[in-house]
Structure formats: structure tokens, C-alpha cells
All heavy atoms as an XYZ file, in Angstrom:
839
protein
N      18.136      2.534    -17.979
C      17.622      1.748    -16.876
C      17.304      2.616    -15.675
O      18.046      3.499    -15.341
C      18.613      0.641    -16.515
C      18.227     -0.175    -15.332
S      19.177     -1.665    -15.215
C      17.834     -2.789    -14.894
N      16.203      2.342    -15.047
C      15.734      3.098    -13.903
C      16.425      2.596    -12.619
O      16.844      1.439    -12.530
C      14.225      2.923    -13.771
O      13.746      3.586    -12.663
N      16.529      3.483    -11.651
C      17.158      3.114    -10.374
C      16.356      2.001     -9.680
O      16.922      1.098     -9.099
C      17.271      4.328     -9.458
C      18.060      4.079     -8.221
C      19.472      3.931     -8.293
C      17.471      4.006     -6.987
C      20.219      3.708     -7.150
C      18.204      3.783     -5.837
C      19.571      3.634     -5.929
O      20.322      3.418     -4.790
N      15.016      2.085     -9.781
C      14.161      1.037     -9.260
C      13.365      0.419    -10.439
O      12.960      1.136    -11.339
C      13.125      1.557     -8.248
C      13.755      2.049     -6.974
C      13.782      3.410     -6.683
C      14.309      1.174     -6.082
C      14.354      3.872     -5.524
C      14.880      1.618     -4.876
C      14.921      2.977     -4.612
N      13.185     -0.881    -10.418
C      12.385     -1.542    -11.449
C      10.927     -1.125    -11.331
O      10.258     -0.848    -12.343
C      12.485     -3.072    -11.315
C      11.648     -3.813    -12.303
C      11.689     -5.321    -12.090
O      12.087     -5.803    -11.028
O      11.324     -6.038    -13.024
N      10.462     -1.073    -10.101
C       9.067     -0.631     -9.851
C       9.031      0.253     -8.623
O       9.770      0.039     -7.686
C       8.127     -1.817     -9.654
C       7.903     -2.608    -10.928
C       6.693     -3.522    -10.810
N       6.447     -4.111    -12.110
C       7.020     -5.249    -12.494
N       7.850     -5.872    -11.740
N       6.748     -5.705    -13.699
N       8.141      1.204     -8.659
C       7.935      2.124     -7.558
C       6.460      2.062     -7.194
O       5.610      2.266     -8.049
C       8.275      3.530     -8.025
C       9.025      4.342     -7.051
N      10.209      4.977     -7.346
C       8.803      4.646     -5.764
C      10.663      5.637     -6.309
N       9.793      5.456     -5.344
N       6.150      1.813     -5.930
C       4.760      1.719     -5.473
C       4.486      2.919     -4.547
O       5.212      3.119     -3.565
C       4.500      0.427     -4.709
C       3.035      0.305     -4.336
C       4.983     -0.787     -5.480
N       3.468      3.689     -4.863
C       3.080      4.830     -4.050
C       1.725      4.557     -3.432
O       0.751      4.253     -4.142
C       2.996      6.098     -4.901
C       4.311      6.556     -5.416
C       4.729      6.176     -6.690
C       5.153      7.379     -4.662
C       5.959      6.598     -7.171
C       6.360      7.806     -5.150
C       6.779      7.414     -6.424
N       1.643      4.698     -2.100
C       0.410      4.550     -1.373
C      -0.062      5.930     -0.929
O       0.667      6.649     -0.233
C       0.619      3.711     -0.089
C       0.615      2.250     -0.310
C       1.750      1.587     -0.780
C      -0.525      1.504     -0.032
C       1.731      0.222     -0.958
C      -0.542      0.122     -0.222
C       0.581     -0.518     -0.695
N      -1.294      6.293     -1.298
C      -1.889      7.529     -0.796
C      -2.163      7.341      0.699
O      -2.843      6.386      1.084
C      -3.156      7.884     -1.554
S      -3.921      9.372     -0.853
N      -1.635      8.241      1.529
C      -1.893      8.229      2.950
C      -2.570      9.505      3.402
O      -2.601      9.852      4.583
C      -0.578      8.053      3.720
C       0.228      6.788      3.392
C       1.471      6.719      4.268
C      -0.594      5.538      3.551
N      -3.134     10.227      2.461
C      -3.708     11.554      2.740
C      -4.871     11.463      3.720
O      -5.713     10.597      3.640
C      -4.191     12.205      1.446
C      -4.469     13.663      1.644
O      -3.619     14.372      2.157
N      -5.655     14.129      1.257
N      -4.891     12.421      4.668
C      -5.983     12.575      5.628
C      -6.621     13.932      5.428
O      -5.929     14.925      5.383
C      -5.414     12.480      7.064
C      -6.460     12.714      8.134
C      -7.490     11.581      8.190
O      -7.119     10.435      8.430
N      -8.742     11.902      7.930
N      -7.921     13.912      5.269
C      -8.672     15.174      5.105
C      -9.443     15.459      6.393
O     -10.137     14.608      6.892
C      -9.631     15.080      3.936
C      -8.940     14.938      2.614
C      -9.915     15.068      1.459
N      -9.261     14.819      0.209
C      -8.509     15.709     -0.424
N      -8.364     16.916      0.072
N      -7.961     15.403     -1.591
N      -9.313     16.674      6.884
C      -9.973     17.065      8.118
C     -11.405     17.544      7.887
O     -12.188     17.631      8.834
C      -9.174     18.175      8.804
N     -11.787     17.810      6.655
C     -13.098     18.385      6.368
C     -14.203     17.335      6.123
O     -15.311     17.708      5.693
C     -12.997     19.329      5.174
C     -12.555     18.609      3.902
O     -12.383     17.417      3.906
N     -12.405     19.385      2.853
N     -13.917     16.073      6.362
C     -14.923     15.059      6.164
C     -15.028     14.471      4.749
O     -15.800     13.567      4.516
N     -14.256     15.020      3.820
C     -14.228     14.465      2.468
C     -13.591     13.095      2.466
O     -12.779     12.771      3.344
C     -13.440     15.382      1.518
C     -14.135     16.665      1.168
C     -13.326     17.464      0.153
O     -13.058     16.939     -0.949
O     -12.939     18.580      0.493
N     -13.927     12.300      1.470
C     -13.333     10.969      1.315
C     -11.812     11.067      1.243
O     -11.273     11.979      0.625
C     -13.856     10.292      0.064
N     -11.138     10.135      1.910
C      -9.680     10.115      1.840
C      -9.180      8.699      2.176
O      -9.823      7.919      2.840
C      -9.052     11.129      2.782
S      -9.339     10.822      4.526
N      -8.008      8.415      1.683
C      -7.425      7.080      1.847
C      -7.103      6.740      3.303
O      -7.204      5.601      3.695
C      -6.186      6.942      0.964
S      -6.599      6.942     -0.795
N      -6.716      7.770      4.073
C      -6.368      7.492      5.486
C      -7.551      6.936      6.255
O      -7.364      6.182      7.217
C      -5.868      8.772      6.148
N      -8.770      7.256      5.826
C      -9.967      6.727      6.502
C     -10.153      5.229      6.262
O     -11.004      4.626      6.883
C     -11.218      7.453      6.007
C     -11.307      8.887      6.541
O     -10.573      9.208      7.514
O     -12.102      9.639      6.009
N      -9.388      4.660      5.347
C      -9.480      3.240      5.008
C      -8.229      2.470      5.481
O      -7.873      1.442      4.893
C      -9.652      3.054      3.506
C     -10.883      3.728      2.994
N     -12.136      3.174      3.118
C     -11.049      4.910      2.348
C     -13.021      3.983      2.580
N     -12.386      5.030      2.097
N      -7.555      2.988      6.499
C      -6.360      2.335      7.090
C      -5.233      2.133      6.075
O      -4.588      1.111      6.064
C      -6.761      1.012      7.732
C      -5.889      0.679      8.946
O      -5.106      1.563      9.379
O      -5.975     -0.470      9.426
N      -5.038      3.156      5.244
C      -3.999      3.100      4.236
C      -2.596      2.987      4.854
O      -1.725      2.306      4.269
C      -4.047      4.345      3.345
N      -2.400      3.554      6.025
C      -1.081      3.445      6.678
C      -0.741      1.987      6.994
O       0.395      1.566      6.761
C      -1.045      4.272      7.983
C       0.269      4.233      8.708
C       1.396      4.936      7.964
O       1.251      6.097      7.611
N       2.504      4.251      7.755
N      -1.711      1.236      7.472
C      -1.464     -0.185      7.771
C      -1.128     -0.968      6.495
O      -0.257     -1.831      6.500
C      -2.660     -0.792      8.492
N      -1.840     -0.646      5.412
C      -1.555     -1.313      4.113
C      -0.159     -0.972      3.634
O       0.579     -1.874      3.170
C      -2.602     -0.886      3.091
N       0.223      0.306      3.753
C       1.572      0.705      3.369
C       2.603     -0.046      4.204
O       3.574     -0.587      3.658
C       1.723      2.243      3.568
C       3.139      2.693      3.548
C       3.823      2.881      2.341
C       3.809      2.939      4.750
C       5.154      3.275      2.350
C       5.134      3.346      4.745
C       5.814      3.521      3.550
N       2.433     -0.041      5.508
C       3.385     -0.722      6.418
C       3.488     -2.189      6.062
O       4.595     -2.747      6.018
C       2.952     -0.573      7.881
C       3.038      0.872      8.386
O       3.759      1.708      7.788
O       2.350      1.163      9.410
N       2.368     -2.836      5.805
C       2.362     -4.246      5.457
C       3.108     -4.494      4.135
O       3.965     -5.398      4.036
C       0.939     -4.791      5.377
C       0.852     -6.207      4.945
N       1.240     -7.249      5.773
C       0.456     -6.768      3.786
C       1.064     -8.385      5.150
N       0.596     -8.129      3.931
N       2.810     -3.671      3.130
C       3.463     -3.839      1.829
C       4.973     -3.624      1.944
O       5.756     -4.423      1.436
C       2.880     -2.846      0.828
S       3.495     -3.073     -0.860
N       5.390     -2.587      2.633
C       6.818     -2.301      2.783
C       7.542     -3.439      3.474
O       8.589     -3.892      3.033
C       7.003     -0.989      3.551
C       8.415     -0.447      3.475
C       8.427      1.008      3.811
C       9.799      1.576      3.721
N      10.171      2.041      2.393
N       6.931     -3.970      4.558
C       7.531     -5.083      5.275
C       7.605     -6.357      4.421
O       8.619     -7.077      4.419
C       6.758     -5.345      6.557
N       6.507     -6.676      3.704
C       6.486     -7.859      2.853
C       7.488     -7.766      1.708
O       8.150     -8.740      1.396
C       5.083     -8.083      2.279
C       4.086     -8.811      3.132
C       4.341    -10.303      3.278
N       4.702    -11.016      2.070
C       3.863    -11.435      1.114
N       2.556    -11.253      1.265
N       4.305    -12.074      0.062
N       7.567     -6.608      1.067
C       8.513     -6.421     -0.040
C       9.927     -6.659      0.463
O      10.722     -7.337     -0.189
C       8.333     -5.030     -0.687
C       9.516     -4.640     -1.558
C       7.064     -5.011     -1.509
N      10.244     -6.128      1.639
C      11.560     -6.310      2.221
C      11.795     -7.795      2.584
O      12.847     -8.365      2.234
C      11.724     -5.449      3.453
C      13.112     -5.455      4.018
C      13.271     -4.480      5.155
C      14.701     -4.501      5.672
N      14.919     -3.553      6.762
N      10.818     -8.416      3.217
C      10.931     -9.827      3.632
C      11.095    -10.764      2.436
O      11.794    -11.785      2.530
C       9.729    -10.227      4.466
N      10.475    -10.422      1.308
C      10.544    -11.239      0.116
C      11.840    -11.012     -0.687
O      12.053    -11.604     -1.725
C       9.352    -10.952     -0.802
C       8.026    -11.367     -0.207
C       7.750    -12.853     -0.257
O       8.336    -13.521     -1.115
O       6.976    -13.322      0.581
N      12.667    -10.065     -0.222
C      13.896     -9.757     -0.922
C      13.715     -8.962     -2.186
O      14.553     -8.973     -3.078
N      12.583     -8.245     -2.247
C      12.282     -7.477     -3.451
C      12.721     -6.014     -3.360
O      12.669     -5.302     -4.374
C      10.754     -7.507     -3.719
C      10.126     -8.880     -3.948
C       8.618     -8.741     -4.025
C      10.682     -9.488     -5.219
N      13.095     -5.563     -2.185
C      13.419     -4.159     -1.977
C      14.820     -3.793     -2.407
O      15.728     -4.656     -2.407
C      13.223     -3.811     -0.491
N      15.005     -2.540     -2.783
C      16.357     -2.033     -3.027
C      16.570     -1.632     -4.470
O      15.747     -1.870     -5.330
N      17.751     -1.056     -4.724
C      18.082     -0.604     -6.087
C      17.944     -1.716     -7.105
O      18.312     -2.877     -6.832
C      19.543     -0.167     -5.945
C      19.683      0.225     -4.492
C      18.780     -0.726     -3.777
N      17.351     -1.377     -8.225
C      17.107     -2.374     -9.263
C      15.920     -3.250     -9.023
O      15.572     -4.093     -9.831
N      15.265     -3.026     -7.909
C      14.109     -3.864     -7.511
C      12.887     -2.980     -7.286
O      12.470     -2.263     -8.165
C      14.438     -4.694     -6.256
C      15.677     -5.564     -6.344
C      15.560     -6.746     -7.320
N      14.324     -7.482     -7.202
C      14.190     -8.724     -6.896
N      15.240     -9.449     -6.638
N      13.024     -9.310     -6.857
N      12.324     -3.046     -6.069
C      11.076     -2.342     -5.761
C      11.289     -1.359     -4.624
O      11.980     -1.666     -3.644
C       9.969     -3.361     -5.373
C       8.687     -2.667     -4.938
C       9.697     -4.337     -6.511
N      10.644     -0.214     -4.748
C      10.626      0.794     -3.677
C       9.175      1.073     -3.332
O       8.362      1.324     -4.231
C      11.315      2.078     -4.158
C      11.183      3.254     -3.236
C      12.120      3.150     -2.063
N      11.943      4.340     -1.226
C      12.528      4.517     -0.087
N      13.338      3.597      0.360
N      12.319      5.576      0.603
N       8.813      1.040     -2.061
C       7.466      1.345     -1.594
C       7.511      2.669     -0.867
O       8.282      2.846      0.070
C       6.942      0.225     -0.644
C       5.535      0.539     -0.182
C       6.991     -1.138     -1.346
N       6.711      3.621     -1.331
C       6.731      4.990     -0.775
C       5.372      5.485     -0.350
O       4.337      5.103     -0.905
C       7.201      5.981     -1.842
C       8.681      6.125     -1.864
O       9.341      5.413     -2.604
N       9.223      7.002     -1.070
N       5.387      6.386      0.647
C       4.199      7.116      1.051
C       3.962      8.239      0.040
O       4.893      8.777     -0.545
C       4.427      7.782      2.411
C       4.702      6.843      3.536
C       4.994      7.622      4.798
C       5.343      6.679      5.941
N       5.639      7.403      7.174
N       2.691      8.576     -0.112
C       2.366      9.707     -0.989
C       1.249     10.489     -0.296
O       0.468      9.942      0.489
C       1.886      9.248     -2.350
N       1.186     11.751     -0.649
C       0.045     12.591     -0.239
C      -1.092     12.260     -1.197
O      -1.095     11.234     -1.835
N      -2.004     13.161     -1.302
C      -3.177     12.929     -2.134
C      -2.790     12.632     -3.585
O      -2.028     13.379     -4.213
C      -4.116     14.139     -2.112
S      -5.620     13.882     -3.058
N      -3.319     11.544     -4.115
C      -3.097     11.156     -5.494
C      -4.291     11.508     -6.390
O      -4.342     11.179     -7.537
C      -2.778      9.656     -5.607
C      -1.464      9.227     -4.946
C      -1.334      7.694     -4.908
C      -0.286      9.848     -5.626
N      -5.275     12.202     -5.800
C      -6.439     12.737     -6.483
C      -7.362     11.658     -7.071
O      -7.988     11.876     -8.079
C      -6.017     13.723     -7.571
C      -7.043     14.843     -7.794
O      -7.773     15.173     -6.835
O      -7.125     15.331     -8.923
N      -7.410     10.514     -6.411
C      -8.323      9.428     -6.834
C      -9.156      9.031     -5.619
O      -9.505      7.844     -5.429
C      -7.513      8.220     -7.335
C      -6.454      8.466     -8.407
C      -6.951      8.762     -9.804
N      -7.930      7.861    -10.367
C      -7.643      6.773    -11.087
N      -6.419      6.388    -11.294
N      -8.635      6.059    -11.615
N      -9.508      9.982     -4.800
C     -10.140      9.784     -3.496
C     -11.389      8.910     -3.544
O     -11.666      8.110     -2.618
C     -10.496     11.110     -2.861
S      -9.149     12.329     -2.882
N     -12.207      9.057     -4.572
C     -13.467      8.307     -4.663
C     -13.237      6.796     -4.753
O     -14.133      6.016     -4.440
C     -14.287      8.765     -5.884
N     -12.039      6.383     -5.116
C     -11.735      4.962     -5.214
C     -10.886      4.452     -4.093
O     -10.405      3.334     -4.114
N     -10.686      5.260     -3.083
C      -9.769      4.961     -2.009
C     -10.132      3.750     -1.183
O     -11.300      3.367     -1.118
N      -9.119      3.130     -0.648
C      -7.725      3.534     -0.663
C      -7.076      3.157     -1.995
O      -7.497      2.201     -2.636
C      -7.119      2.754      0.503
C      -7.941      1.504      0.538
C      -9.339      1.923      0.171
N      -6.055      3.898     -2.370
C      -5.394      3.651     -3.654
C      -3.884      3.566     -3.513
O      -3.267      4.144     -2.599
C      -5.717      4.724     -4.692
C      -7.224      4.784     -4.972
C      -5.207      6.088     -4.310
N      -3.316      2.808     -4.442
C      -1.861      2.720     -4.624
C      -1.611      2.649     -6.122
O      -2.477      2.154     -6.875
C      -1.310      1.482     -3.932
N      -0.467      3.131     -6.545
C      -0.120      3.094     -7.969
C       1.269      2.529     -8.114
O       2.167      2.805     -7.298
C      -0.236      4.507     -8.602
C       0.659      5.516     -7.949
C      -0.005      4.454    -10.108
N       1.457      1.670     -9.114
C       2.719      1.042     -9.409
C       3.272      1.632    -10.690
O       2.613      1.632    -11.734
C       2.576     -0.485     -9.554
C       3.925     -1.138     -9.889
C       1.965     -1.117     -8.324
N       4.478      2.173    -10.603
C       5.188      2.702    -11.780
C       6.407      1.828    -12.054
O       6.923      1.224    -11.133
C       5.657      4.150    -11.510
C       4.550      5.150    -11.597
C       4.015      5.699    -10.442
C       3.987      5.487    -12.825
C       2.963      6.607    -10.514
C       2.966      6.429    -12.882
C       2.452      6.972    -11.731
O       1.417      7.861    -11.809
N       6.832      1.682    -13.309
C       6.559      2.574    -14.416
C       5.287      2.235    -15.187
O       4.935      2.948    -16.129
C       7.785      2.393    -15.316
C       8.180      0.983    -15.118
C       7.874      0.693    -13.669
N       4.562      1.189    -14.821
C       3.404      0.800    -15.601
C       2.213      1.751    -15.409
O       1.271      1.703    -16.182
C       2.925     -0.626    -15.200
C       3.942     -1.695    -15.492
C       4.823     -2.015    -14.297
O       5.029     -1.132    -13.429
O       5.311     -3.150    -14.212
N       2.227      2.576    -14.347
C       1.112      3.473    -14.024
C      -0.171      2.645    -13.820
O      -1.220      2.968    -14.298
C       0.919      4.551    -15.068
N      -0.035      1.575    -13.054
C      -1.151      0.704    -12.741
C      -1.745      1.117    -11.406
O      -1.089      1.090    -10.369
C      -0.676     -0.769    -12.645
O      -0.043     -1.143    -13.879
C      -1.850     -1.688    -12.375
N      -3.008      1.548    -11.453
C      -3.715      2.059    -10.270
C      -4.543      0.949     -9.647
O      -5.342      0.315    -10.311
C      -4.631      3.202    -10.666
C      -3.880      4.428    -11.015
C      -3.343      4.748    -12.234
C      -3.599      5.531    -10.141
N      -2.730      5.989    -12.161
C      -2.876      6.486    -10.899
C      -3.892      5.805     -8.835
C      -2.434      7.685    -10.338
C      -3.457      6.999     -8.266
C      -2.735      7.934     -9.011
N      -4.321      0.754     -8.340
C      -5.058     -0.267     -7.592
C      -5.868      0.347     -6.480
O      -5.496      1.347     -5.880
C      -4.094     -1.256     -6.932
C      -3.401     -2.182     -7.893
C      -2.004     -2.094     -8.093
C      -4.101     -3.176     -8.556
C      -1.364     -2.957     -8.963
C      -3.456     -4.069     -9.416
C      -2.077     -3.952     -9.602
O      -1.447     -4.819    -10.442
N      -6.998     -0.306     -6.177
C      -7.706     -0.091     -4.948
C      -7.606     -1.413     -4.189
O      -7.367     -2.453     -4.811
C      -9.178      0.324     -5.180
O      -9.759      0.662     -3.926
C      -9.971     -0.720     -5.892
N      -7.754     -1.392     -2.881
C      -7.561     -2.598     -2.084
C      -8.438     -2.516     -0.853
O      -8.895     -1.448     -0.453
C      -6.104     -2.790     -1.715
C      -5.502     -1.601     -1.013
C      -5.592     -1.477      0.360
C      -4.884     -0.582     -1.734
C      -5.093     -0.353      1.011
C      -4.349      0.519     -1.097
C      -4.469      0.633      0.283
O      -3.988      1.751      0.927
N      -8.671     -3.683     -0.247
C      -9.501     -3.728      0.940
C      -8.696     -4.155      2.155
O      -8.838     -3.583      3.247
C     -10.684     -4.707      0.756
C     -11.460     -4.893      2.033
C     -11.593     -4.228     -0.375
N      -7.792     -5.116      2.019
C      -7.099     -5.664      3.160
C      -5.722     -6.186      2.760
O      -5.294     -6.047      1.626
C      -7.945     -6.761      3.798
C      -8.347     -7.852      2.807
O      -7.624     -8.077      1.809
O      -9.369     -8.491      3.058
N      -5.074     -6.818      3.737
C      -3.724     -7.352      3.534
C      -3.701     -8.433      2.429
O      -2.693     -8.577      1.745
C      -3.184     -7.952      4.826
C      -2.796     -6.916      5.832
C      -2.281     -7.579      7.073
N      -1.742     -6.561      7.968
C      -0.847     -6.808      8.887
N      -0.376     -8.035      9.070
N      -0.384     -5.829      9.646
N      -4.753     -9.180      2.314
C      -4.831    -10.203      1.262
C      -4.682     -9.581     -0.111
O      -3.982    -10.108     -0.989
C      -6.132    -11.000      1.393
O      -6.240    -11.558      2.693
C      -6.218    -12.105      0.362
N      -5.327     -8.428     -0.306
C      -5.220     -7.732     -1.578
C      -3.794     -7.241     -1.819
O      -3.247     -7.373     -2.905
C      -6.184     -6.529     -1.658
C      -7.651     -6.938     -1.721
O      -7.935     -8.116     -2.066
O      -8.494     -6.077     -1.461
N      -3.177     -6.698     -0.767
C      -1.798     -6.215     -0.882
C      -0.869     -7.395     -1.204
O       0.002     -7.284     -2.062
C      -1.341     -5.523      0.429
C      -2.253     -4.281      0.708
C       0.112     -5.151      0.374
C      -2.254     -3.232     -0.366
N      -1.081     -8.522     -0.523
C      -0.255     -9.710     -0.796
C      -0.402    -10.183     -2.244
O       0.589    -10.584     -2.864
C      -0.646    -10.853      0.152
C      -0.236    -10.599      1.598
O       0.633     -9.723      1.843
O      -0.794    -11.274      2.493
N      -1.602    -10.081     -2.782
C      -1.841    -10.479     -4.176
C      -1.123     -9.542     -5.135
O      -0.535     -9.984     -6.114
C      -3.330    -10.511     -4.462
C      -3.654    -11.097     -5.838
C      -5.130    -11.288     -6.070
O      -5.951    -11.049     -5.146
O      -5.483    -11.663     -7.209
N      -1.121     -8.254     -4.835
C      -0.393     -7.300     -5.683
C       1.101     -7.589     -5.631
O       1.764     -7.588     -6.682
C      -0.691     -5.832     -5.220
C      -2.157     -5.474     -5.507
C       0.253     -4.853     -5.890
C      -2.637     -4.228     -4.828
N       1.612     -7.879     -4.462
C       3.050     -8.203     -4.339
C       3.384     -9.452     -5.110
O       4.326     -9.466     -5.933
C       3.435     -8.370     -2.837
C       3.330     -7.025     -2.119
C       4.863     -8.947     -2.719
C       3.366     -7.126     -0.621
N       2.613    -10.503     -4.886
C       2.910    -11.781     -5.525
C       2.751    -11.732     -7.029
O       3.621    -12.182     -7.778
C       1.972    -12.881     -4.930
C       2.303    -14.272     -5.397
C       3.675    -14.770     -4.972
O       4.157    -14.387     -3.886
O       4.280    -15.563     -5.738
N       1.661    -11.161     -7.497
C       1.389    -11.175     -8.913
C       2.128    -10.064     -9.664
O       2.879    -10.342    -10.609
C      -0.120    -11.005     -9.115
O      -0.434    -11.058    -10.483
N       1.975     -8.815     -9.260
C       2.521     -7.698    -10.005
C       4.005     -7.451     -9.701
O       4.834     -7.410    -10.621
C       1.725     -6.442     -9.725
C       2.007     -5.336    -10.679
N       1.066     -4.413    -11.023
C       3.116     -4.969    -11.367
C       1.571     -3.547    -11.875
N       2.830     -3.864    -12.093
N       4.331     -7.316     -8.418
C       5.704     -6.978     -8.092
C       6.705     -8.104     -8.322
O       7.827     -7.883     -8.724
C       5.788     -6.456     -6.643
C       4.898     -5.236     -6.344
C       5.138     -4.791     -4.900
C       5.138     -4.093     -7.324
N       6.266     -9.334     -8.084
C       7.155    -10.478     -8.300
C       7.162    -10.942     -9.742
O       8.205    -11.305    -10.272
C       6.738    -11.664     -7.405
C       7.241    -11.614     -6.009
C       6.857    -12.919     -5.339
C       7.610    -13.116     -4.069
N       7.229    -14.392     -3.421
N       5.976    -11.001    -10.366
C       5.846    -11.646    -11.684
C       5.404    -10.740    -12.802
O       5.246    -11.229    -13.943
C       4.929    -12.859    -11.555
C       5.377    -13.847    -10.521
N       6.481    -14.641    -10.677
C       4.899    -14.143     -9.277
C       6.668    -15.400     -9.611
N       5.711    -15.092     -8.745
N       5.151     -9.474    -12.531
C       4.800     -8.545    -13.595
C       3.381     -8.715    -14.139
O       3.086     -8.199    -15.185
N       2.533     -9.426    -13.376
C       1.140     -9.658    -13.844
C       0.205     -8.747    -13.059
O       0.131     -8.827    -11.829
C       0.753    -11.121    -13.643
C       1.515    -12.085    -14.514
C       0.965    -13.497    -14.424
N       0.844    -13.972    -13.047
C       1.744    -14.759    -12.427
N       2.802    -15.165    -13.064
N       1.514    -15.148    -11.201
N      -0.523     -7.914    -13.795
C      -1.481     -7.002    -13.177
C      -2.614     -7.784    -12.521
O      -3.065     -8.804    -13.052
C      -2.062     -6.040    -14.272
C      -3.207     -5.211    -13.736
C      -0.942     -5.159    -14.813
N      -3.039     -7.313    -11.352
C      -4.169     -7.937    -10.639
C      -5.431     -7.226    -11.135
O      -5.816     -6.180    -10.589
C      -4.013     -7.813     -9.110
C      -5.165     -8.506     -8.403
C      -2.669     -8.365     -8.657
N      -6.050     -7.775    -12.139
C      -7.193     -7.150    -12.808
C      -8.335     -6.808    -11.869
O      -8.940     -5.751    -11.991
C      -7.711     -8.057    -13.926
C      -6.707     -8.374    -15.024
C      -6.460     -7.209    -15.979
O      -7.344     -6.361    -16.117
O      -5.367     -7.187    -16.575
N      -8.646     -7.686    -10.920
C      -9.791     -7.485    -10.040
C      -9.620     -6.274     -9.125
O     -10.589     -5.782     -8.551
C     -10.127     -8.729     -9.246
C      -9.134     -9.056     -8.149
C      -9.534    -10.278     -7.318
N      -8.695    -10.370     -6.130
C      -8.945     -9.748     -5.001
N      -9.980     -8.953     -4.880
N      -8.125     -9.866     -3.985
N      -8.392     -5.799     -8.931
C      -8.145     -4.670     -8.046
C      -7.864     -3.363     -8.756
O      -7.598     -2.355     -8.127
C      -6.955     -5.003     -7.095
C      -7.139     -6.203     -6.166
C      -5.854     -6.456     -5.399
C      -8.322     -5.972     -5.228
N      -7.970     -3.378    -10.115
C      -7.696     -2.176    -10.847
C      -8.720     -1.079    -10.558
O      -9.901     -1.330    -10.448
C      -7.707     -2.487    -12.341
C      -6.500     -3.249    -12.879
C      -6.672     -3.527    -14.361
C      -5.225     -2.509    -12.622
N      -8.254      0.125    -10.480
C      -9.057      1.315    -10.305
C      -9.350      1.878    -11.684
O      -8.434      2.163    -12.440
C      -8.333      2.342     -9.446
C      -9.080      3.592     -9.068
C     -10.285      3.227     -8.180
C      -8.158      4.543     -8.319
N     -10.624      1.952    -12.016
C     -11.002      2.444    -13.356
C     -10.545      3.870    -13.617
O     -10.439      4.671    -12.704
N     -10.264      4.169    -14.889
C      -9.748      5.477    -15.241
C     -10.731      6.637    -14.964
O     -10.342      7.763    -14.905
C      -9.448      5.372    -16.721
C     -10.279      4.231    -17.200
C     -10.442      3.307    -16.027
N     -12.009      6.308    -14.836
C     -13.021      7.316    -14.592
C     -13.099      7.761    -13.134
O     -13.740      8.772    -12.830
C     -14.403      6.824    -15.053
C     -15.046      5.788    -14.154
C     -14.408      4.383    -14.180
O     -13.546      4.106    -15.034
O     -14.794      3.571    -13.332
N     -12.472      7.009    -12.246
C     -12.545      7.338    -10.823
C     -11.584      8.451    -10.493
O     -10.392      8.375    -10.729
C     -12.240      6.080     -9.967
C     -12.298      6.425     -8.481
C     -13.182      4.962    -10.302
N     -12.117      9.511     -9.935
C     -11.295     10.674     -9.575
C     -11.507     11.032     -8.114
O     -11.645     10.193     -7.257
N     -11.604     12.294     -7.897
C     -11.712     12.798     -6.551
C     -13.148     12.777     -6.115
O     -13.597     12.583     -5.111
C     -11.182     14.211     -6.491
C     -10.957     14.710     -5.106
C     -10.025     15.868     -5.144
N      -9.953     16.369     -3.789
C      -9.310     17.440     -3.465
N      -8.657     18.114     -4.384
N      -9.270     17.876     -2.223
């Protein structure tokens, strides 16, 4: 058994050279919202869900991105509504949000 049931990583990488990056899409606000909602819903903590910051996850072209483990489910999102849907569907009920999936061909 894993210490956390699910681990969510949000790319917060900022590139100074003008290349695409998740930070340009307000990834920090999405991370903050997700972390607060997971805690408020009672989903946080050992045996439950952990929401973490990450550096570059190398999927910049699809940014902003987040990945949920252990399923290795990659999401792209636009706003808080998308984050709320991921929390409600995937983190609470284990159902992948198909419309937000990041295709396997999307890279840097």
C-alpha cells in the first residue's frame, strides 16, 4: 500500500526565454485552488490525496498540465471549473475526466 492513494503534480515551471510554459497559464492559481479544495473536502493526508508543485514535466505544448499518480493520468485545464471536475470525478470517485486528458503525443 502506498503512503498516498493519489498524488497530483502541477507543473509550475516558468521559462524566461519566451518558450511555452505552464506558469504563463496561471498554473500557480490552479495549484493553490486544488490544494485548498482537496483539504476542504477532507481528501488530503496519508492514505488519501497529496497535491504537489512540480518543475517542468516536459509536456509544455499542452500546458498547463497536471498529472495524477498512480494512474499516470495527464490533464490539461483552463480554469477552476476544470480543477473542480478533476477533484470531484477523479480524486473523489476514481473516474477519469476524459475531456481534459492530455494526449500522449503532446510533448514539449
